[in-house]
TORNU-898234 format. One line per field, with one value per atom (N, C-alpha, C, CB): residue number from 1; atom name; x, y, z. Coordinates in Angstrom, 1 decimal, padded with zeros to 4 digits. Last residue first. Glycine has a CB too. Layout:
# residues N
nr = NUM,...
atom = CA,...
c1 = X,...
c2 = Y,...
c3 = Z,...
END
This chain:
# residues 132
nr = 132,132,132,132,131,131,131,131,130,130,130,130,129,129,129,129,128,128,128,128,127,127,127,127,126,126,126,126,125,125,125,125,124,124,124,124,123,123,123,123,122,122,122,122,121,121,121,121,120,120,120,120,119,119,119,119,118,118,118,118,117,117,117,117,116,116,116,116,115,115,115,115,114,114,114,114,113,113,113,113,112,112,112,112,111,111,111,111,110,110,110,110,109,109,109,109,108,108,108,108,107,107,107,107,106,106,106,106,105,105,105,105,104,104,104,104,103,103,103,103,102,102,102,102,101,101,101,101,100,100,100,100,99,99,99,99,98,98,98,98,97,97,97,97,96,96,96,96,95,95,95,95,94,94,94,94,93,93,93,93,92,92,92,92,91,91,91,91,90,90,90,90,89,89,89,89,88,88,88,88,87,87,87,87,86,86,86,86,85,85,85,85,84,84,84,84,83,83,83,83,82,82,82,82,81,81,81,81,80,80,80,80,79,79,79,79,78,78,78,78,77,77,77,77,76,76,76,76,75,75,75,75,74,74,74,74,73,73,73,73,72,72,72,72,71,71,71,71,70,70,70,70,69,69,69,69,68,68,68,68,67,67,67,67,66,66,66,66,65,65,65,65,64,64,64,64,63,63,63,63,62,62,62,62,61,61,61,61,60,60,60,60,59,59,59,59,58,58,58,58,57,57,57,57,56,56,56,56,55,55,55,55,54,54,54,54,53,53,53,53,52,52,52,52,51,51,51,51,50,50,50,50,49,49,49,49,48,48,48,48,47,47,47,47,46,46,46,46,45,45,45,45,44,44,44,44,43,43,43,43,42,42,42,42,41,41,41,41,40,40,40,40,39,39,39,39,38,38,38,38,37,37,37,37,36,36,36,36,35,35,35,35,34,34,34,34,33,33,33,33,32,32,32,32,31,31,31,31,30,30,30,30,29,29,29,29,28,28,28,28,27,27,27,27,26,26,26,26,25,25,25,25,24,24,24,24,23,23,23,23,22,22,22,22,21,21,21,21,20,20,20,20,19,19,19,19,18,18,18,18,17,17,17,17,16,16,16,16,15,15,15,15,14,14,14,14,13,13,13,13,12,12,12,12,11,11,11,11,10,10,10,10,9,9,9,9,8,8,8,8,7,7,7,7,6,6,6,6,5,5,5,5,4,4,4,4,3,3,3,3,2,2,2,2,1,1,1,1
atom = N,CA,C,CB,N,CA,C,CB,N,CA,C,CB,N,CA,C,CB,N,CA,C,CB,N,CA,C,CB,N,CA,C,CB,N,CA,C,CB,N,CA,C,CB,N,CA,C,CB,N,CA,C,CB,N,CA,C,CB,N,CA,C,CB,N,CA,C,CB,N,CA,C,CB,N,CA,C,CB,N,CA,C,CB,N,CA,C,CB,N,CA,C,CB,N,CA,C,CB,N,CA,C,CB,N,CA,C,CB,N,CA,C,CB,N,CA,C,CB,N,CA,C,CB,N,CA,C,CB,N,CA,C,CB,N,CA,C,CB,N,CA,C,CB,N,CA,C,CB,N,CA,C,CB,N,CA,C,CB,N,CA,C,CB,N,CA,C,CB,N,CA,C,CB,N,CA,C,CB,N,CA,C,CB,N,CA,C,CB,N,CA,C,CB,N,CA,C,CB,N,CA,C,CB,N,CA,C,CB,N,CA,C,CB,N,CA,C,CB,N,CA,C,CB,N,CA,C,CB,N,CA,C,CB,N,CA,C,CB,N,CA,C,CB,N,CA,C,CB,N,CA,C,CB,N,CA,C,CB,N,CA,C,CB,N,CA,C,CB,N,CA,C,CB,N,CA,C,CB,N,CA,C,CB,N,CA,C,CB,N,CA,C,CB,N,CA,C,CB,N,CA,C,CB,N,CA,C,CB,N,CA,C,CB,N,CA,C,CB,N,CA,C,CB,N,CA,C,CB,N,CA,C,CB,N,CA,C,CB,N,CA,C,CB,N,CA,C,CB,N,CA,C,CB,N,CA,C,CB,N,CA,C,CB,N,CA,C,CB,N,CA,C,CB,N,CA,C,CB,N,CA,C,CB,N,CA,C,CB,N,CA,C,CB,N,CA,C,CB,N,CA,C,CB,N,CA,C,CB,N,CA,C,CB,N,CA,C,CB,N,CA,C,CB,N,CA,C,CB,N,CA,C,CB,N,CA,C,CB,N,CA,C,CB,N,CA,C,CB,N,CA,C,CB,N,CA,C,CB,N,CA,C,CB,N,CA,C,CB,N,CA,C,CB,N,CA,C,CB,N,CA,C,CB,N,CA,C,CB,N,CA,C,CB,N,CA,C,CB,N,CA,C,CB,N,CA,C,CB,N,CA,C,CB,N,CA,C,CB,N,CA,C,CB,N,CA,C,CB,N,CA,C,CB,N,CA,C,CB,N,CA,C,CB,N,CA,C,CB,N,CA,C,CB,N,CA,C,CB,N,CA,C,CB,N,CA,C,CB,N,CA,C,CB,N,CA,C,CB,N,CA,C,CB,N,CA,C,CB,N,CA,C,CB,N,CA,C,CB,N,CA,C,CB,N,CA,C,CB,N,CA,C,CB,N,CA,C,CB,N,CA,C,CB,N,CA,C,CB,N,CA,C,CB,N,CA,C,CB,N,CA,C,CB,N,CA,C,CB,N,CA,C,CB,N,CA,C,CB
c1 = -000.2,001.2,001.6,001.2,-002.4,-001.5,-000.3,-001.2,-004.8,-003.6,-003.0,-003.6,-006.7,-006.6,-005.1,-006.6,-009.2,-007.9,-007.5,-006.8,-012.5,-011.7,-010.2,-012.8,-015.3,-013.9,-013.1,-013.0,-018.7,-017.5,-016.0,-018.2,-021.0,-019.9,-018.8,-020.5,-022.5,-022.0,-020.7,-023.2,-021.4,-022.4,-021.8,-022.4,-021.2,-020.7,-021.5,-019.3,-021.7,-022.4,-022.2,-021.6,-020.1,-021.6,-022.3,-022.5,-017.8,-017.9,-019.4,-017.3,-018.6,-018.2,-018.4,-017.1,-019.3,-020.1,-019.8,-020.2,-016.6,-017.8,-018.8,-018.4,-015.3,-015.0,-015.9,-013.9,-016.3,-016.9,-016.2,-016.5,-017.8,-016.5,-016.9,-014.9,-019.4,-019.8,-018.7,-019.9,-019.1,-020.2,-020.4,-021.1,-016.4,-016.6,-017.6,-015.8,-017.2,-016.1,-016.0,-014.7,-019.6,-019.4,-018.5,-019.3,-018.7,-020.0,-020.1,-021.2,-016.8,-016.5,-017.5,-016.4,-017.9,-016.9,-016.6,-015.7,-019.9,-020.2,-019.1,-021.0,-017.9,-019.0,-019.5,-019.9,-016.9,-016.0,-017.1,-014.6,-018.9,-017.9,-017.3,-016.8,-019.5,-020.4,-019.8,-021.1,-017.2,-017.7,-018.6,-018.0,-014.8,-015.8,-016.4,-016.9,-011.2,-012.4,-013.7,-012.3,-007.8,-008.9,-010.3,-008.9,-004.4,-005.7,-006.9,-005.9,-000.9,-002.1,-003.5,-002.4,001.4,000.9,-000.5,000.9,004.0,002.9,002.1,001.8,005.8,006.4,005.3,007.3,005.2,006.1,006.3,004.9,004.1,005.3,006.2,005.0,002.5,002.6,003.8,001.9,002.6,003.0,002.7,004.6,000.9,001.5,001.5,003.2,-000.8,-000.8,-000.2,-002.2,001.1,000.1,000.4,000.6,001.1,001.6,000.6,002.8,002.2,001.2,001.9,000.5,004.3,003.8,003.1,005.0,005.9,004.6,004.5,002.9,008.9,008.0,006.8,008.7,011.2,010.0,008.5,010.5,013.4,013.2,012.1,014.5,014.3,012.8,012.7,011.9,017.1,016.6,015.1,016.6,017.4,017.8,017.1,017.0,014.9,016.3,016.3,017.7,012.2,013.1,014.3,013.5,009.2,010.5,011.4,010.8,006.3,007.3,008.5,007.8,003.1,004.6,005.1,005.4,000.5,000.5,002.0,-000.1,-000.9,000.0,000.4,-000.3,-003.0,-001.8,-000.9,-002.4,-003.2,-003.3,-002.4,-003.7,-004.5,-003.5,-003.9,-003.4,-004.3,-004.9,-004.1,-005.6,-004.3,-003.7,-004.3,-003.4,-004.4,-005.0,-004.2,-005.5,-002.5,-003.7,-004.3,-005.1,-003.1,-002.2,-003.2,-001.9,-004.6,-004.4,-003.6,-003.7,-006.4,-005.2,-005.4,-004.1,-009.5,-008.7,-007.6,-009.7,-010.7,-010.0,-009.5,-008.9,-013.2,-012.7,-011.8,-014.0,-011.7,-012.8,-012.1,-013.2,-009.8,-010.5,-011.5,-011.1,-008.6,-007.9,-008.9,-006.3,-010.7,-010.7,-009.7,-010.1,-010.4,-011.4,-011.3,-011.8,-007.5,-007.9,-009.2,-008.1,-007.9,-007.5,-007.5,-006.5,-009.1,-010.2,-009.4,-011.1,-007.0,-007.8,-008.9,-008.4,-005.6,-005.3,-006.0,-004.2,-007.0,-007.5,-007.0,-009.1,-006.9,-005.9,-006.6,-004.3,-009.5,-009.0,-008.0,-010.1,-008.4,-009.4,-008.5,-009.9,-008.6,-008.0,-009.1,-007.0,-009.1,-009.8,-009.0,-011.2,-008.8,-007.9,-008.7,-005.9,-009.2,-010.1,-009.0,-011.5,-008.6,-008.1,-008.6,-008.8,-007.8,-008.2,-007.5,-008.2,-008.5,-007.9,-008.8,-008.0,-007.6,-008.8,-007.9,-010.3,-008.1,-007.4,-008.6,-006.5,-007.6,-008.6,-007.7,-009.1,-006.6,-006.3,-007.7,-005.0,-005.6,-006.7,-006.4,-006.8,-004.6,-004.3,-005.6,-003.6,-004.2,-005.0,-004.6,-006.3,-001.1,-002.2,-003.2,-001.4,-000.3,000.0,-001.3,000.6,-001.4,-000.7,-000.5,000.2,-003.1,-003.0,-002.3,-002.5,-004.2,-003.3,-003.4,-001.5,-007.3,-006.1,-005.3,-007.0,-008.1,-007.7,-006.9,-006.7,-011.2,-009.7,-009.4,-009.6,-012.7,-012.8,-011.4,-013.8,-013.1,-012.7,-012.4,-013.9,-012.3,-012.6,-012.3,-012.4,-013.3,-012.5,-013.2,-012.5,-013.1,-013.1,-012.3,-012.6,-012.4,-013.0,-013.6,-012.6,-011.9,-011.7,-012.6,-011.8,-010.8,-011.8,-011.6,-013.1,-008.5,-008.4,-009.4,-006.9,-007.6,-008.7,-008.4,-010.7,-005.1,-005.8,-006.8,-004.7,-004.0,-004.9,-005.2,-005.9,-001.2,-002.4,-003.1,-001.8,000.7,000.1,-001.1,001.4,000.3,000.7,000.3,000.4,000.8,000.0,000.8,-000.5
c2 = -008.5,-008.8,-008.0,-010.2,-009.4,-008.4,-008.8,-007.6,-011.3,-011.5,-010.5,-012.7,-011.8,-010.6,-011.1,-008.9,-014.6,-014.1,-012.8,-015.5,-014.6,-014.3,-013.7,-013.0,-016.3,-015.6,-015.5,-016.3,-015.6,-016.6,-015.4,-017.3,-014.3,-014.4,-015.4,-015.0,-014.3,-013.0,-013.2,-012.2,-017.0,-016.5,-015.1,-018.0,-016.0,-016.6,-016.1,-016.4,-014.1,-015.6,-016.5,-016.4,-012.3,-011.9,-013.1,-011.1,-013.5,-012.8,-012.8,-011.1,-013.8,-014.8,-014.6,-015.0,-011.5,-012.4,-013.4,-012.9,-010.3,-009.5,-010.6,-008.2,-011.7,-012.0,-011.6,-011.5,-011.2,-012.4,-012.5,-013.7,-007.7,-008.8,-010.1,-008.2,-005.5,-006.6,-007.7,-005.8,-003.7,-004.4,-005.7,-003.7,-002.9,-003.7,-004.4,-004.6,-000.9,-000.4,-001.5,-000.1,-001.7,-000.6,-000.1,-000.1,-004.5,-004.0,-002.8,-004.0,-004.4,-005.1,-004.7,-006.6,-003.4,-002.6,-003.1,-002.4,-005.3,-004.0,-003.1,-003.3,-007.7,-007.3,-006.2,-007.5,-007.3,-006.9,-007.0,-007.8,-007.9,-006.7,-006.4,-006.9,-010.5,-009.4,-008.1,-009.5,-011.9,-011.7,-010.7,-012.6,-010.5,-011.4,-011.0,-011.3,-011.0,-010.3,-010.8,-009.2,-011.4,-011.9,-011.2,-013.3,-011.1,-010.8,-011.5,-009.2,-012.6,-012.2,-012.0,-013.7,-010.4,-011.7,-011.2,-012.0,-009.2,-008.7,-010.2,-007.2,-009.7,-009.8,-010.0,-008.6,-009.5,-007.8,-008.5,-005.8,-011.8,-011.3,-010.4,-011.0,-012.6,-012.1,-011.8,-011.3,-015.4,-014.1,-013.9,-013.8,-017.8,-017.1,-015.5,-017.7,-020.4,-019.1,-018.5,-018.6,-023.4,-022.4,-020.9,-022.7,-024.5,-024.4,-023.7,-023.8,-024.2,-024.7,-024.9,-026.2,-021.0,-022.7,-023.0,-023.9,-018.4,-019.2,-020.6,-018.5,-017.2,-017.8,-018.5,-018.6,-016.3,-015.4,-016.1,-014.5,-018.4,-017.6,-016.3,-017.1,-020.1,-019.8,-018.7,-021.4,-020.6,-020.3,-019.6,-021.6,-019.5,-020.5,-019.6,-022.4,-019.1,-018.6,-019.7,-018.7,-019.2,-018.5,-018.1,-019.1,-019.5,-020.0,-019.3,-020.2,-019.0,-018.5,-019.4,-017.1,-020.5,-020.2,-019.5,-021.5,-020.3,-020.1,-019.8,-021.3,-020.9,-019.9,-019.4,-018.9,-023.0,-022.9,-021.9,-022.6,-023.3,-023.2,-023.3,-022.2,-023.8,-024.1,-023.4,-025.7,-022.4,-022.4,-022.6,-021.3,-022.2,-023.1,-023.5,-024.3,-019.3,-020.1,-021.2,-019.2,-017.8,-018.7,-019.7,-017.6,-015.2,-015.7,-016.8,-014.3,-013.7,-015.2,-015.8,-015.5,-011.1,-011.7,-013.1,-011.3,-009.9,-010.5,-011.3,-011.7,-006.4,-007.4,-008.5,-006.8,-004.4,-004.9,-006.1,-005.4,-002.0,-002.9,-003.7,-003.9,-000.4,-000.1,-001.2,001.1,-001.9,-002.0,-001.2,-001.2,-001.3,-002.6,-002.7,-003.2,001.8,001.0,-000.6,001.0,001.7,002.3,001.7,004.0,000.4,-000.2,000.3,-000.6,001.7,001.0,000.4,000.0,002.9,003.9,003.0,004.8,000.7,001.1,002.3,001.3,-001.4,-000.2,000.3,-000.3,-004.6,-003.4,-002.2,-003.2,-006.6,-005.9,-004.7,-005.4,-009.7,-008.3,-007.3,-007.5,-013.1,-011.8,-010.8,-011.7,-016.0,-014.6,-013.2,-014.2,-019.1,-017.9,-017.0,-018.2,-021.7,-020.7,-019.5,-020.2,-023.3,-023.9,-022.9,-025.5,-022.8,-022.3,-022.7,-021.1,-024.7,-024.8,-023.8,-026.4,-025.2,-025.4,-025.1,-024.2,-024.7,-025.2,-025.3,-026.8,-023.4,-023.2,-023.7,-021.5,-026.0,-024.7,-024.5,-025.0,-027.8,-027.0,-025.6,-026.8,-031.2,-029.9,-029.0,-030.1,-033.7,-033.2,-031.6,-033.3,-035.4,-034.6,-033.9,-033.5,-038.6,-037.4,-036.6,-036.7,-040.4,-040.1,-038.9,-040.3,-039.8,-041.0,-041.2,-041.6,-036.4,-037.2,-038.8,-036.5,-034.5,-035.4,-036.4,-036.6,-031.2,-032.5,-033.3,-032.0,-029.6,-030.1,-031.1,-031.2,-027.5,-028.3,-028.8,-029.5,-025.5,-025.0,-026.2,-024.0,-025.5,-026.0,-025.7,-026.9,-024.5,-024.1,-024.8,-022.3,-024.4,-025.1,-024.5,-026.3,-022.4,-022.9,-024.0,-023.1,-018.9,-019.9,-021.1,-019.6,-017.3,-017.6,-018.9,-017.7,-015.0,-016.6,-016.9,-017.2,-012.4,-012.9,-014.7,-012.5,-010.3,-011.5,-011.8,-012.6,-007.0,-007.9,-009.0,-007.4,-005.1,-005.9,-006.7,-006.9,-003.9,-002.9,-003.9,-002.4,-004.3,-004.5,-003.7,-005.6,-003.8,-003.6,-003.8,-002.1
c3 = -005.5,-006.2,-007.4,-006.7,-002.9,-003.5,-004.1,-002.6,-002.6,-002.8,-003.7,-003.1,000.2,-000.7,-001.2,000.1,000.4,000.8,-000.3,000.5,001.7,000.3,000.8,-000.8,003.1,003.3,001.9,004.4,003.3,002.7,002.6,000.7,004.3,005.1,004.4,006.4,002.2,002.5,003.5,003.1,-000.7,000.7,001.5,002.0,-003.7,-002.4,-001.7,-001.8,-005.9,-005.9,-004.4,-007.0,-006.0,-005.5,-005.1,-006.6,-006.8,-005.5,-004.9,-005.8,-009.4,-008.6,-007.3,-008.7,-010.6,-010.6,-009.6,-011.7,-010.1,-009.5,-009.2,-010.5,-012.0,-010.6,-010.0,-010.2,-014.6,-014.0,-012.4,-015.1,-014.6,-014.9,-014.3,-014.1,-014.4,-015.6,-015.7,-017.2,-012.6,-012.6,-013.3,-013.0,-011.1,-012.2,-012.5,-012.3,-009.2,-010.1,-011.1,-009.3,-007.7,-008.2,-009.3,-007.5,-007.2,-008.2,-008.8,-007.6,-005.9,-006.9,-007.9,-006.7,-003.5,-004.2,-005.5,-003.5,-002.7,-003.3,-003.8,-002.4,-002.1,-003.3,-004.0,-003.0,000.1,-000.8,-002.0,-000.8,002.1,002.3,001.0,003.3,001.5,001.6,001.6,002.8,001.4,000.4,000.4,000.0,003.8,003.7,002.3,004.8,003.6,003.9,003.5,003.3,004.9,004.2,004.7,004.3,004.3,005.0,004.1,005.2,004.9,003.9,004.9,002.6,005.9,006.4,005.4,008.3,003.5,004.7,004.7,004.2,001.7,003.3,003.9,004.1,-000.9,-000.3,001.3,-000.3,-001.9,-002.2,-001.6,-003.1,001.4,000.3,-000.4,000.4,003.9,003.7,002.1,004.2,003.9,005.1,004.6,005.7,002.8,002.5,003.9,002.1,001.7,002.9,002.7,004.7,-001.5,-000.2,000.7,000.0,-004.8,-003.8,-002.4,-004.3,-005.4,-005.9,-004.8,-006.1,-007.4,-006.4,-006.7,-006.6,-007.9,-008.3,-007.2,-009.1,-006.3,-006.6,-007.2,-007.7,-008.1,-007.1,-007.5,-006.7,-010.1,-010.1,-008.8,-009.8,-009.7,-011.0,-011.0,-011.7,-006.2,-007.2,-008.5,-007.0,-003.6,-004.1,-005.4,-003.0,-002.2,-001.9,-002.8,-001.0,-004.0,-004.2,-003.9,-005.3,-001.9,-002.7,-002.7,-002.3,-001.5,-001.2,-002.4,-000.9,-002.8,-001.5,-000.8,-000.9,-005.2,-004.9,-003.6,-005.4,-004.5,-005.6,-005.6,-006.9,-000.7,-002.2,-003.2,-002.5,002.6,001.5,000.1,001.2,005.8,004.8,003.3,005.0,008.8,007.8,006.6,008.3,010.7,009.9,009.1,009.0,012.0,013.2,012.2,014.0,010.0,011.4,012.0,012.7,008.2,008.0,009.2,006.5,009.7,009.4,009.4,010.3,008.1,009.6,008.9,010.7,007.7,007.2,008.4,006.3,006.3,007.7,007.0,009.0,003.8,004.0,005.5,002.5,003.0,004.1,004.6,003.8,000.6,001.9,003.0,001.7,-001.0,-000.9,000.5,-002.3,-001.4,-001.2,-000.5,-002.4,-002.7,-001.2,-000.7,-001.1,-005.3,-004.4,-002.8,-004.9,-007.2,-006.4,-005.3,-007.3,-008.5,-007.9,-007.0,-009.2,-010.1,-008.9,-008.1,-009.0,-011.8,-011.6,-010.2,-011.8,-013.3,-012.8,-013.1,-013.5,-012.3,-013.1,-012.6,-013.8,-010.5,-010.6,-011.4,-009.0,-011.0,-011.2,-011.3,-012.6,-008.6,-009.5,-009.6,-008.8,-008.2,-008.1,-009.5,-008.5,-006.1,-006.8,-006.9,-006.0,-003.7,-005.1,-006.2,-005.5,-000.6,-001.6,-003.0,-001.4,002.4,001.0,000.3,000.4,005.9,005.0,003.7,005.3,009.8,008.5,007.2,008.8,012.6,011.4,010.2,011.2,015.0,014.1,013.3,013.1,017.1,017.3,016.3,018.9,017.1,016.3,016.2,014.7,019.0,018.2,017.8,018.9,019.2,019.9,018.7,020.8,017.6,018.0,018.7,016.9,014.7,015.7,016.4,015.5,012.6,013.0,014.3,012.1,013.8,012.7,013.3,012.6,014.2,015.0,013.6,016.5,014.5,013.5,014.4,012.1,015.9,016.1,014.7,017.7,013.2,014.2,014.5,014.0,011.4,012.6,013.6,013.1,008.0,009.2,010.5,009.1,004.8,006.1,007.4,006.2,001.1,002.3,003.7,002.0,-000.6,-000.8,000.3,-001.7,000.0,000.6,000.2,001.7,-003.1,-002.1,-001.2,-002.9,-003.6,-003.4,-002.4,-002.9,-006.1,-004.9,-004.9,-005.5,-006.7,-007.1,-006.0,-007.3,-007.6,-007.0,-007.6,-006.7,-008.3,-008.8,-007.6,-009.9,-006.8,-008.0,-008.6,-009.4,-003.3,-004.6,-005.7,-004.8,000.2,-000.9,-002.4,-000.6
END
């Protein structure tokens, strides 16, 4: 867990087999998250977020704008487009549902745009927790 939190709502998720032009079918859950939502810095809220039921991103192929981290060189540590695997602290990303996260955001940030976005999502909509 980091000191700040970004949310990456999963904009599209497919659980169907994928077949490229050649080769075997890939039986994976795949999708993308092109939305980035900042959560106000209020570290007293983080324990409530951490207690939510969460699913590991292991076994999912979900890509997004901040999915990968440059390993070395001038831009070391910067994030870029790629598959979400591990966060900047080396932990595997986790997902929660909008239905579980919404009440926490409503309680602590009732008038914030991120709260409105999450509450407008379907209750079973998945959101990647981006600790940084």
